C-alpha positions in Angstrom: 2.4 14.0 -5.7 -1.2 14.2 -4.4 -1.9 13.9 -0.7 -3.3 10.5 0.0 -5.2 9.7 3.2 -4.1 6.7 5.4 -6.2 3.7 4.9 -7.6 1.5 7.8 -5.9 -1.9 8.0 -8.8 -3.8 6.4 -9.0 -1.4 3.4 -5.2 -1.6 3.0 -5.4 -5.4 2.8 -8.0 -5.1 0.0 -5.7 -2.6 -1.8 -2.7 -4.9 -1.4 -4.6 -7.8 -2.9 -5.9 -5.7 -5.7 -2.4 -4.4 -6.5 -1.2 -8.0 -6.8 -4.1 -9.1 -9.2 -3.1 -7.9 -12.6 -4.4 -7.5 -15.3 -7.1 -5.0 -14.3 -10.0 -4.9 -13.8 -10.7 -7.8 -11.5 -13.9 -9.3 -10.0 -14.8 -9.4 -6.4 -14.5 -13.2 -6.7 -10.9 -12.9 -7.6 -10.4 -10.6 -4.7 -12.2 -13.0 -2.4 -9.9 -15.8 -3.5 -6.8 -13.7 -3.0 -8.0 -12.7 0.5 -9.1 -16.2 1.4 -7.0 -16.3 4.6 -9.1 -13.5 6.0 -12.3 -15.6 6.0 -14.4 -12.5 5.1 -17.8 -12.9 3.6 -18.6 -11.3 0.3 -20.8 -8.4 1.8 -17.8 -7.4 4.0 -15.5 -7.2 0.9 -18.1 -5.3 -1.0 -18.5 -2.8 1.8 -14.7 -2.3 1.9 -14.5 -1.8 -1.9 -17.4 0.7 -1.6 -15.4 2.7 1.0 -12.3 2.6 -1.2 -14.3 3.8 -4.2 -15.6 6.7 -2.0 -12.2 7.7 -1.1 -10.9 7.6 -4.7 -8.7 4.6 -4.3 -10.7 2.1 -6.5 -12.8 2.4 -9.7 -15.8 0.1 -10.1 -16.9 -0.9 -13.6 -20.1 -2.6 -14.3 -20.0 -5.5 -16.7 -23.4 -7.1 -16.9 -24.4 -8.1 -13.4 -20.8 -8.1 -12.2 -18.6 -5.4 -10.9 -15.0 -5.2 -11.8 -12.4 -3.2 -9.9 -9.2 -1.5 -10.7 -6.9 0.6 -8.5 -6.8 4.4 -9.0 -3.9 4.8 -6.7 -0.5 3.2 -7.5 1.0 1.1 -4.8 4.3 2.9 -4.9 2.5 6.2 -4.6 0.7 5.1 -1.5 3.8 3.5 0.1 5.7 6.7 -0.4 2.9 8.8 1.3 2.7 6.3 4.2 6.5 6.3 4.6 6.6 10.0 4.6 3.9 10.2 7.3 5.8 7.6 9.4 9.2 9.3 8.9 7.7 12.8 9.9 5.6 11.5 12.8 8.3 9.4 14.6 11.5 11.1 13.5 10.4 14.6 12.8 11.8 14.2 9.2 15.2 13.5 10.5 17.0 10.8 8.5 19.9 10.5 11.0 17.3 9.8 13.8 15.6 7.1 11.8 18.8 5.4 10.8 20.2 5.6 14.4 17.0 4.0 15.7 17.2 1.2 13.2 20.9 0.6 14.0 20.2 0.5 17.7 17.4 -2.0 17.3 19.5 -4.1 14.9 16.7 -3.8 12.4 19.3 -2.6 9.8 22.4 -4.4 8.7 25.7 -3.0 7.4 24.6 -4.2 3.9 21.4 -2.1 4.3 23.6 0.9 5.3 25.8 0.4 2.2 22.6 0.2 0.0 21.3 3.4 1.6 24.6 5.2 1.0 24.4 4.2 -2.7 20.8 5.5 -2.9 21.8 8.8 -1.2 24.7 9.3 -3.5 22.3 9.0 -6.5 23.3 5.6 -7.5 21.0 2.6 -7.6 17.4 2.8 -6.4 15.3 0.0 -5.1 
């Protein structure tokens, strides 16, 4: 797996919208519609897309006067990299430490624990 840099929140929001808009490529208008709750202006979105392109997360394809975008990084790949960073930073790579913290905060249920056990035993995967 390639090493992916962590994205700033605004760029991550653009990527999340892009990952949801299949089939690719998509227009900036489609992205603006998907991100309508953010009340961004088009120049803001275009700047964020430009940054994502520079970082290798997005490809920009010209189609006449329009630009069309497609992700170069798979959502699962990015989430795996982010999860690994979080796990290492906060729990030193210790799974028991992470699970204990989740149990203490009641952020994990007994059903979640059973699902984790199944995953760890090589059974079902999410």
